[in-house]
C-alpha positions in Angstrom: 0.0 0.0 0.0 1.5 3.3 -1.1 -0.2 6.6 -0.1 0.1 9.5 -2.5 -0.3 13.2 -1.8 -4.0 13.2 -2.9 -4.7 10.4 -0.5 -5.3 7.9 -3.2 -3.4 4.6 -3.2 -3.3 1.2 -5.1 -3.1 -2.2 -3.5 -2.4 -5.5 -5.2 -3.4 -8.5 -3.3 -1.6 -11.1 -5.3 1.4 -11.6 -7.6 0.9 -10.0 -11.1 1.4 -12.1 -14.2 -0.3 -9.9 -16.8 -1.8 -6.5 -17.3 -3.1 -4.5 -14.3 -5.9 -2.1 -14.9 -5.9 0.9 -12.6 -9.1 2.9 -12.0 -10.5 5.5 -9.7 -14.3 5.2 -9.4 -15.8 2.4 -11.6 -19.4 2.6 -12.6 -21.0 -0.2 -14.5 -19.7 -3.6 -15.5 -16.0 -4.4 -16.1 -15.2 -6.8 -19.0 -11.8 -8.4 -19.6 -10.8 -9.7 -23.1 -7.9 -12.0 -23.8 -5.1 -10.4 -25.9 -5.1 -11.5 -29.6 -2.3 -14.0 -30.3 0.4 -12.5 -32.6 0.5 -13.9 -36.2 3.4 -15.9 -37.3 3.5 -15.7 -41.1 4.5 -18.8 -43.0 4.5 -17.6 -46.6 7.1 -19.8 -48.3 5.8 -21.4 -51.6 5.8 -25.1 -51.8 9.2 -26.6 -52.7 9.4 -28.2 -56.1 9.4 -32.0 -56.3 12.1 -32.3 -58.9 15.1 -30.6 -57.4 18.8 -31.6 -57.9 20.7 -31.0 -54.7 22.9 -28.0 -55.2 25.0 -28.9 -52.2 27.7 -26.2 -52.6 25.2 -23.4 -53.0 23.1 -24.5 -50.1 26.1 -24.8 -47.9 27.1 -21.2 -48.8 23.6 -20.0 -47.7 23.8 -22.0 -44.5 27.3 -20.7 -43.7 25.9 -17.1 -44.1 23.1 -18.0 -41.7 25.5 -19.4 -39.2 27.7 -16.3 -39.2 26.8 -14.0 -36.3 26.8 -10.3 -37.0 28.0 -8.0 -34.3 27.7 -4.8 -36.3 23.9 -4.7 -36.3 23.6 -5.2 -40.1 21.0 -7.4 -41.5 22.1 -10.8 -43.0 21.6 -10.4 -46.8 22.4 -12.7 -49.7 21.7 -12.3 -53.4 21.3 -15.2 -55.8 21.7 -14.2 -59.5 22.0 -16.1 -62.7 20.6 -16.5 -66.2 17.0 -17.1 -66.9 15.9 -20.7 -66.2 18.9 -21.7 -64.1 16.9 -22.4 -61.0 17.4 -19.4 -58.7 14.0 -19.4 -57.2 13.9 -23.2 -56.9 17.1 -23.2 -55.0 16.1 -20.3 -52.7 12.7 -21.9 -51.8 14.1 -25.4 -51.4 16.8 -24.1 -49.0 14.4 -21.9 -47.1 12.2 -25.0 -46.4 15.3 -26.8 -45.0 16.1 -24.0 -42.5 12.6 -22.7 -41.7 12.7 -24.1 -38.2 15.5 -21.7 -37.4 13.0 -18.8 -37.8 10.4 -19.2 -35.1 8.9 -15.8 -35.9 8.1 -16.8 -39.5 8.9 -16.3 -43.2 7.8 -13.6 -45.6 7.8 -14.1 -49.3 7.0 -11.9 -52.2 7.5 -12.3 -56.0 8.7 -8.9 -57.1 7.8 -9.6 -60.8 11.1 -8.1 -62.0 10.8 -9.8 -65.4 7.1 -10.6 -65.7 6.0 -10.7 -69.3 2.7 -9.0 -68.6 2.6 -7.3 -65.2 4.8 -4.4 -64.2 7.4 -5.0 -61.5 6.0 -4.7 -58.0 6.7 -1.5 -56.3 8.4 -1.4 -52.8 5.2 0.3 -51.6 3.0 -2.6 -52.7 5.4 -5.2 -51.3 5.5 -3.5 -48.0 1.7 -3.4 -47.9 1.7 -7.2 -48.4 4.2 -7.7 -45.6 2.4 -5.4 -43.1 -0.9 -7.2 -43.8 0.9 -10.6 -43.2 2.1 -9.2 -39.9 -1.5 -8.5 -38.9 -1.6 -4.8 -39.4 -5.2 -3.8 -40.2 -5.7 -2.3 -43.7 -6.8 1.0 -42.2 -3.6 1.2 -40.1 -1.2 0.7 -43.0 0.2 4.1 -43.9 0.2 5.2 -47.5 3.8 6.5 -47.9 6.8 4.4 -48.7 8.9 5.7 -45.8 6.1 5.2 -43.3 5.5 1.7 -44.4 9.2 0.8 -44.4 9.5 2.3 -40.9 6.5 0.3 -39.6 7.8 -2.9 -41.2 11.2 -2.4 -39.5 9.6 -1.8 -36.2 7.4 -4.9 -36.4 10.3 -7.3 -37.2 12.8 -5.7 -34.9 14.7 -8.4 -32.9 12.5 -11.1 -34.5 14.0 -14.1 -36.1 12.5 -14.1 -39.5 13.4 -15.2 -43.1 12.5 -12.8 -45.8 12.6 -14.1 -49.4 12.5 -11.5 -52.1 12.1 -13.4 -55.3 12.7 -12.2 -58.9 13.9 -8.6 -58.2 14.9 -6.4 -61.0 17.0 -3.6 -59.4 18.5 -2.9 -56.0 16.0 0.0 -55.3 13.2 -2.5 -55.5 14.7 -4.4 -52.6 16.2 -1.7 -50.4 13.0 -0.5 -48.7 12.1 -4.1 -47.9 15.2 -4.8 -45.7 14.7 -5.2 -42.0 17.0 -3.3 -39.7 17.9 -6.1 -37.4 20.7 -8.8 -37.6 18.2 -11.4 -36.4 16.6 -11.5 -39.8 18.0 -13.1 -43.0 17.0 -11.7 -46.4 17.6 -13.8 -49.6 17.1 -12.0 -52.9 16.9 -13.7 -56.3 17.4 -11.9 -59.6 18.4 -12.4 -63.1 20.5 -9.2 -62.7 23.6 -8.8 -60.7 22.5 -6.5 -57.8 26.0 -5.1 -57.2 24.5 -2.1 -55.4 23.3 -4.3 -52.6 26.8 -5.8 -52.3 28.5 -2.4 -52.2 26.1 -0.5 -50.0 24.3 -3.1 -47.9 27.2 -5.6 -47.7 25.2 -8.4 -49.3 26.8 -11.8 -50.0 26.5 -12.4 -53.8 26.1 -15.9 -55.3 25.9 -16.5 -59.1 24.1 -19.7 -59.9 25.6 -21.6 -62.8 24.1 -24.4 -64.9 24.0 -28.0 -63.8 26.9 -30.3 -64.4 26.5 -33.3 -66.7 25.9 -35.6 -63.7 23.4 -33.2 -62.1 21.5 -33.0 -65.5 21.3 -36.8 -65.6 20.0 -36.8 -62.0 17.3 -34.2 -62.8 16.1 -36.2 -65.9 16.0 -39.3 -63.7 13.7 -37.6 -61.2 11.2 -37.0 -64.0 11.6 -40.1 -66.1 13.1 -42.8 -63.8 16.5 -44.3 -64.1 15.3 -47.3 -66.1 14.3 -45.1 -69.0 17.6 -43.3 -69.0 19.5 -46.6 -68.9 17.5 -47.8 -71.9 18.5 -44.9 -74.1 21.9 -43.7 -73.0 23.0 -42.1 -76.3 19.8 -40.1 -76.6 20.0 -39.0 -73.0 23.6 -37.9 -73.5 22.5 -35.7 -76.5 19.5 -34.3 -74.5 21.9 -33.3 -71.7 24.3 -31.8 -74.3 21.7 -29.7 -76.1 20.0 -28.5 -72.9 23.5 -27.3 -71.8 22.8 -27.7 -68.1 19.8 -25.4 -68.0 17.2 -26.8 -65.5 14.3 -25.1 -67.3 15.3 -26.7 -70.6 15.8 -30.1 -69.0 12.4 -29.9 -67.3 10.6 -29.0 -70.5 12.2 -32.0 -72.3 11.5 -34.3 -69.4 7.8 -33.3 -69.2 7.3 -33.9 -72.9 9.0 -37.3 -72.6 7.1 -38.2 -69.4 3.7 -37.3 -70.9 4.1 -40.1 -73.4 5.9 -43.0 -71.8 6.3 -44.8 -75.1 7.7 -41.7 -76.8 11.3 -42.4 -77.9 13.8 -39.9 -76.7 15.5 -40.2 -80.1 12.6 -38.2 -81.6 13.1 -35.4 -79.2 16.8 -35.5 -79.8 16.1 -35.1 -83.5 14.3 -31.8 -82.8 17.0 -30.6 -80.5 19.8 -31.4 -82.9 18.8 -28.6 -85.3 19.8 -25.3 -83.7 17.1 -23.5 -85.6 14.4 -25.8 -84.1 15.9 -26.2 -80.7 14.0 -23.4 -79.0 10.8 -24.7 -80.6 11.5 -28.1 -79.0 12.0 -26.4 -75.7 8.7 -24.4 -75.9 6.3 -25.6 -73.2 3.7 -23.0 -74.3 2.6 -19.9 -72.5 5.1 -18.4 -70.2 7.1 -21.4 -69.2 9.0 -22.2 -72.4 12.7 -21.4 -72.7 12.1 -18.8 -75.4 9.4 -17.1 -73.4 11.6 -16.9 -70.3 14.6 -15.5 -72.2 12.4 -12.9 -73.9 11.5 -11.3 -70.5 15.2 -10.5 -70.0 15.7 -9.4 -73.6 12.8 -7.0 -73.6 14.0 -5.3 -70.4 17.3 -4.2 -72.1 18.1 -0.8 -73.4 18.1 -0.4 -77.2 21.9 -0.4 -77.5 22.3 -3.5 -75.2 19.5 -5.3 -77.1 21.3 -4.6 -80.4 24.6 -5.9 -79.0 22.9 -9.0 -77.7 21.4 -9.7 -81.1 24.7 -9.2 -83.0 26.6 -11.4 -80.5 24.3 -14.2 -81.5 25.5 -14.1 -85.1 29.1 -15.6 -84.8 29.2 -19.3 -84.4 32.5 -19.5 -82.3 32.4 -20.4 -78.7 33.3 -16.9 -77.4 34.4 -13.5 -78.7 37.2 -11.1 -77.7 36.6 -7.4 -77.2 38.5 -6.4 -80.3 36.5 -8.7 -82.4 33.4 -7.5 -80.8 34.1 -3.9 -81.7 34.4 -5.0 -85.4 31.2 -7.0 -85.2 29.2 -4.2 -83.6 31.0 -1.4 -85.5 31.5 0.4 -82.2 34.6 1.5 -80.2 35.6 -0.1 -77.0 34.3 3.0 -75.1 31.0 2.7 -76.9 30.6 -1.0 -75.8 31.4 -0.4 -72.2 27.8 0.4 -71.1 25.9 -2.2 -73.1 28.4 -4.9 -72.2 28.0 -4.0 -68.5 24.2 -4.2 -68.9 24.4 -7.6 -70.5 26.7 -8.9 -67.8 24.4 -7.5 -65.0 21.5 -9.2 -66.7 23.4 -12.5 -66.8 22.7 -12.7 -70.5 26.4 -13.0 -71.3 29.3 -14.3 -69.3 32.9 -13.0 -69.0 35.1 -16.0 -68.4 38.2 -13.9 -68.5 39.2 -10.3 -69.1 38.0 -8.9 -72.4 36.3 -12.2 -73.5 32.6 -12.9 -73.6 30.4 -15.9 -74.2 26.8 -17.1 -74.2 25.1 -20.0 -72.6 24.4 -22.2 -75.7 20.6 -21.8 -75.6 20.9 -18.0 -75.1 23.1 -17.9 -78.1 20.4 -19.7 -80.1 17.9 -17.2 -78.8 20.1 -14.2 -79.6 20.6 -15.5 -83.2 16.8 -15.8 -83.4 16.3 -12.3 -82.2 18.9 -11.1 -84.8 17.0 -12.9 -87.6 13.7 -11.3 -86.5 14.9 -7.8 -85.5 17.9 -7.1 -87.8 17.6 -6.8 -91.6 19.5 -9.4 -93.6 21.9 -6.8 -95.0 22.7 -5.6 -91.5 23.4 -9.1 -90.3 25.7 -9.9 -93.2 27.5 -6.7 -92.9 28.2 -7.4 -89.2 29.6 -10.9 -89.9 31.7 -9.5 -92.8 33.3 -7.0 -90.4 34.0 -9.7 -88.0 35.6 -12.0 -90.6 37.6 -9.0 -91.9 39.0 -8.5 -88.4 39.8 -12.2 -88.0 41.5 -12.4 -91.5 43.6 -9.3 -91.1 44.7 -10.2 -87.6 45.5 -13.8 -88.5 47.4 -12.6 -91.6 49.4 -10.3 -89.4 50.2 -13.2 -87.0 51.2 -15.3 -89.9 53.5 -12.6 -91.3 55.1 -12.2 -87.9 55.8 -16.0 -87.6 56.7 -16.9 -91.2 58.0 -13.7 -92.8 61.2 -15.6 -93.8 59.3 -18.5 -95.4 56.3 -17.2 -97.3 57.1 -16.7 -101.0 53.5 -16.0 -101.8 51.1 -13.7 -100.0 47.5 -13.1 -101.0 46.0 -9.7 -101.4 43.4 -9.2 -98.6 39.9 -8.3 -99.5 39.2 -4.5 -99.2 37.8 -3.4 -95.9 37.6 -0.5 -93.5 38.3 -2.9 -90.6 41.8 -2.9 -89.1 43.2 -6.0 -87.5 45.7 -6.3 -84.7 49.4 -6.0 -85.3 52.2 -8.0 -83.6 55.8 -7.1 -82.9 56.9 -10.5 -81.4 56.2 -14.1 -82.0 54.9 -14.7 -78.5 52.0 -12.2 -79.0 51.1 -13.6 -82.4 51.0 -17.2 -81.1 49.1 -16.3 -78.0 46.4 -14.6 -80.1 46.2 -17.5 -82.5 45.7 -20.0 -79.6 43.1 -17.8 -77.9 41.1 -17.5 -81.1 41.7 -20.9 -82.6 38.2 -22.3 -82.2 36.6 -19.0 -83.2 38.8 -18.9 -86.4 37.8 -22.5 -87.2 34.1 -21.5 -86.9 34.7 -18.3 -88.9 36.1 -20.4 -91.8 32.9 -22.4 -91.9 30.7 -19.3 -91.6 32.6 -17.6 -94.4 31.9 -20.6 -96.6 28.2 -20.6 -95.6 27.9 -17.0 -96.6 29.9 -17.6 -99.8 32.6 -15.2 -98.9 35.2 -17.0 -101.0 38.3 -14.9 -100.4 37.8 -15.3 -96.6 37.1 -19.0 -97.1 40.5 -19.8 -98.5 42.7 -17.0 -97.0 41.7 -17.6 -93.4 42.7 -21.3 -93.5 46.0 -20.5 -95.2 46.8 -17.8 -92.6 46.6 -20.5 -89.9 48.9 -23.1 -91.6 51.9 -22.4 -89.3 49.7 -22.7 -86.2 48.3 -26.0 -87.4 51.7 -27.3 -88.3 53.5 -26.2 -85.1 50.8 -27.3 -82.7 49.8 -30.5 -84.5 46.2 -29.5 -85.2 46.0 -31.7 -88.2 42.3 -32.4 -88.2 41.6 -28.6 -88.2 44.2 -28.2 -90.9 42.7 -30.7 -93.3 39.1 -29.7 -92.7 39.7 -26.0 -93.2 42.0 -26.5 -96.2 39.3 -28.6 -98.0 37.0 -25.6 -97.5 39.6 -23.3 -98.8 40.4 -25.3 -101.9 36.7 -25.5 -102.8 36.5 -21.7 -102.5 39.6 -21.1 -104.5 38.3 -23.4 -107.3 35.0 -21.4 -107.3 36.9 -18.2 -107.7 39.3 -19.6 -110.3 42.3 -18.5 -108.3 45.1 -20.9 -109.6 47.8 -19.5 -107.2 45.5 -20.1 -104.2 44.8 -23.6 -105.4 48.5 -24.3 -105.9 49.5 -23.2 -102.5 46.6 -24.9 -100.7 47.1 -28.2 -102.4 50.8 -28.2 -101.6 50.3 -27.3 -97.9 47.4 -29.8 -97.6 49.9 -32.4 -98.6 52.1 -31.4 -95.7 49.1 -31.9 -93.4 48.7 -35.4 -94.6 52.4 -35.9 -94.1 52.1 -34.9 -90.5 49.3 -37.4 -90.2 51.7 -40.0 -91.6 49.5 -40.6 -94.7 52.4 -40.5 -97.0 50.6 -41.6 -100.1 48.1 -38.8 -99.7 50.9 -36.4 -99.0 52.6 -37.3 -102.3 49.4 -37.1 -104.2 48.6 -33.6 -103.1 52.2 -32.4 -103.8 51.9 -33.8 -107.3 48.5 -32.2 -107.8 49.9 -28.8 -106.9 52.8 -28.9 -109.5 50.7 -28.2 -112.7 49.1 -25.2 -110.8 52.5 -23.8 -110.0 53.6 -24.3 -113.6 50.4 -22.6 -114.9 51.3 -19.4 -113.0 55.0 -19.6 -113.5 55.8 -19.9 -109.8 59.2 -21.5 -109.8 59.7 -21.2 -106.0 56.3 -22.8 -105.3 57.3 -25.7 -107.7 60.5 -26.2 -105.7 58.7 -26.3 -102.4 56.2 -28.8 -103.8 59.2 -31.0 -104.9 60.5 -30.9 -101.3 57.2 -32.0 -99.9 56.9 -34.7 -102.6 60.4 -36.0 -101.8 59.7 -36.2 -98.0 56.5 -38.1 -98.7 58.3 -40.6 -101.0 61.1 -41.1 -98.4 58.7 -42.0 -95.6 56.7 -44.2 -98.0 60.1 -46.0 -98.6 60.1 -45.1 -102.3 63.7 -43.8 -102.0 64.8 -44.0 -105.7 61.7 -42.0 -106.7 62.6 -39.3 -104.2 66.0 -38.4 -105.6 64.9 -36.5 -108.7 62.3 -34.1 -107.1 64.7 -33.3 -104.2 67.7 -32.6 -106.5 65.4 -30.4 -108.6 64.2 -28.6 -105.5 67.8 -27.8 -104.4 68.6 -26.5 -107.8 65.6 -24.2 -107.9 66.4 -22.9 -104.4 70.0 -22.1 -105.3 68.9 -20.4 -108.6 66.5 -18.1 -106.8 68.8 -17.7 -103.7 66.0 -18.8 -101.3 67.7 -19.7 -98.0 64.6 -21.1 -96.5 64.1 -23.5 -99.4 67.8 -24.4 -99.5 67.5 -25.4 -95.8 64.5 -27.6 -96.5 66.1 -29.2 -99.6 69.4 -30.0 -97.8 67.4 -31.5 -94.8 65.4 -33.7 -97.2 68.5 -34.9 -99.1 70.3 -35.6 -95.9 67.3 -37.7 -94.7 67.3 -39.5 -98.1 71.0 -40.4 -97.9 70.7 -41.6 -94.4 67.8 -43.9 -95.3 69.9 -45.3 -98.1 72.7 -45.9 -95.5 75.0 -43.3 -97.1 75.7 -41.5 -93.8 78.9 -39.7 -94.9 76.8 -38.1 -97.7 74.0 -37.3 -95.3 75.9 -35.3 -92.6 77.0 -32.5 -94.9 73.4 -32.0 -96.0 72.3 -31.8 -92.4 75.0 -29.3 -91.6 74.1 -27.1 -94.6 70.4 -27.3 -93.6 71.2 -26.1 -90.1 73.2 -23.2 -91.4 70.5 -22.0 -93.7 67.7 -22.5 -91.1 69.6 -20.4 -88.6 70.4 -17.7 -91.1 66.7 -17.2 -92.0 65.3 -18.0 -88.5 63.4 -21.1 -89.5 62.9 -22.7 -86.1 60.6 -25.5 -86.9 63.0 -26.6 -89.7 65.9 -26.5 -87.4 64.1 -28.8 -85.0 63.5 -31.3 -87.9 67.1 -31.2 -89.0 68.3 -32.0 -85.4 65.8 -34.8 -85.2 66.8 -36.3 -88.5 70.5 -35.9 -87.7 70.0 -37.7 -84.4 68.2 -40.6 -86.1 71.1 -40.8 -88.6 73.6 -41.1 -85.7 71.5 -43.8 -84.2 71.2 -45.8 -87.4 74.9 -45.5 -88.0 75.7 -46.9 -84.5 76.7 -43.6 -82.9 74.2 -44.0 -80.1 75.7 -41.5 -77.6 75.8 -38.8 -80.4 72.2 -39.7 -81.2 71.1 -39.3 -77.5 72.9 -35.9 -77.2 71.4 -34.6 -80.5 67.9 -35.9 -79.6 68.2 -34.0 -76.3 69.2 -30.8 -78.2 66.2 -31.3 -80.6 63.9 -31.9 -77.6 65.1 -28.8 -75.8 64.7 -26.7 -79.0 61.3 -28.0 -79.8 60.1 -27.3 -76.3 61.4 -23.8 -76.5 59.3 -23.0 -79.6 56.4 -25.2 -78.3 56.3 -27.5 -81.3 54.2 -30.1 -79.6 54.2 -32.8 -82.3 57.9 -32.4 -82.8 58.4 -32.6 -79.0 56.5 -35.9 -78.9 58.6 -37.3 -81.8 61.8 -36.3 -80.1 60.7 -37.9 -76.8 59.8 -41.1 -78.6 63.1 -41.3 -80.5 65.1 -40.5 -77.3 63.3 -43.2 -75.5 64.2 -45.7 -78.2 67.9 -44.6 -78.0 67.9 -44.9 -74.2 66.4 -48.3 -74.3 69.1 -49.4 -76.7 71.7 -48.4 -74.0 69.9 -50.4 -71.3 68.5 -47.3 -69.5 65.0 -48.7 -69.3 63.8 -46.3 -66.6 64.9 -43.3 -68.6 63.3 -44.8 -71.8 60.0 -45.5 -70.0 59.9 -41.9 -68.7 60.6 -40.4 -72.2 57.9 -42.7 -73.8 55.3 -41.8 -71.2 55.8 -38.1 -71.9 55.6 -38.7 -75.6 52.4 -40.7 -75.1 50.8 -37.9 -73.1 51.5 -35.4 -75.9 50.3 -37.7 -78.7 47.1 -38.4 -76.7 46.6 -34.7 -76.3 47.0 -34.2 -80.1 44.9 -37.3 -81.0 48.0 -38.5 -83.0 48.0 -41.7 -84.9 51.1 -42.9 -83.0 49.2 -43.3 -79.7 48.7 -47.0 -80.0 52.3 -47.8 -80.9 53.7 -45.6 -78.2 51.4 -47.1 -75.6 52.5 -50.6 -76.6 56.2 -49.5 -76.2 55.4 -48.1 -72.7 53.7 -51.4 -71.9 56.8 -53.4 -72.9 58.9 -51.4 -70.5 56.4 -51.5 -67.5 55.7 -55.3 -67.8 57.5 -57.2 -65.0 
């Protein structure tokens, strides 16, 4: 009992466990009502049935949840990735796994960032939904953005809640929806990279990539059952390949296949095989097909980014470098900065390394389709022509840098306003070739498809040194056949002569010596028709080499002697080196070693004078073999080591493998079986890498040395 100045006091007769009502005089009845229980929202959508366990990504989210924040900042993670990659599926599935850690509930909203029909949801509308879920009466929800955000933060303060903001478009759509307490976790999904949330709010960013091959199989099995996949393994492998790990695409195919249990997967594969029909095959109708989902992102782009997206769908190579992209788009690097950044943020293109860009396979098909619909034919062809001009001019510059001492014939490039790159050292030229090799191979096929005949034969020829040095024989033969066809259509005899001659060298590298001799002989009348004496001499050298390795030694004498005579007449040091090397090899094969050695010495002298590094490696290799065959095994081993070191220095992979194999043979002869086995194993690794015909023989030789 406590007395106050006015004489009024309160007395509580028992312990208090709830509210206490204080009153002076009470008239009428007193009624007590129980307080309304607070609402615990549980708004998560149902988890999808067919979900492949993304263990790494789920662990990343769980790790974020486990990290305590002492700075008072809200736990925030963004999941971005291309359309159809499964961002929402992952977020919802993981949220169900951890929902018991949030006793105060979960809030979920689809922000409709890329809805094909409805406008993106405003923060004001989303906050209204959240406040209603938290049991705020409609008449008590304030109208303004700031007031709603303040009320929301107040209601969730110190509560342990999960907030899932699905399908956001921009950071500003999310910012007002963030609680102000570290007890809440917010997960945001978006096709766009929401870098602003990372920078300003400290969000943890995760980019969701496509499924692996194994995960793709697992997803199909969840739809179709493992038995069906086992029954058609080849068709399943093709489905996985054409869907390129995109869960949406795999789901569409699986649903179509599951709908008709007797439907052969081969028939679906046939539709997927044609790139022009692939998106049709992956169209589930309405808003769920791959094309429809991609379109939502495409139509959200600015005009310049949309144009760049379309044009990037035109090349058929696996990726594109920034310099090539400037030619394709007819824009400067500076002009491309903003649209490229927009495409990257939208996850419509990827940047695997600095200044290189690529598409997901299905996005490339969609981009090409958009180009066909939205770009005039002349515009598309002009863009590809600019790209091919860039590739040809740059590859020709690399070829000139690498072979300026060897080329006696150089084609006149087609007229163009496009400038290629220039090179002032061999390393830069070779690095560009290697980086662009697959794009250049695709460009050759695209040039042929567009009937750009000059590009169709000049591009392959500009790559001959790369093919020869690195052992890309299949690429060499395929592209040269395209080039020869184009040269014949043009009626360019000089082009035909050089391409036929060099195609013979490719077959020589493949160890098809009869074909090598045949192409060398086919080139001779073309060289005669244009009066190209030097070309004729080089064809004789190639013919002689092919005849030697085909063990047609007597037939090889006349063309090789003619080749040396021509090289001396025109004072061509490069050709003299080749001729002496071939004559030295011929004499060694005939057992005339004392005649062979002077030819090899002369060949080395000429090769060093003109800087012919591949040729010098061949001479050392042939000289070492001559030493071995004449019984000078130690000289053979030492010379093979010199050849191996030299070929490694210039990265002549096929030559390196040949030197390793020959060195292994010589070491085995001396009884150094361990050294021989080591050399042969290294040679085998190189030949396997190159897909060389010697793989089986070298593997057998390794087996002989490893058998107890």
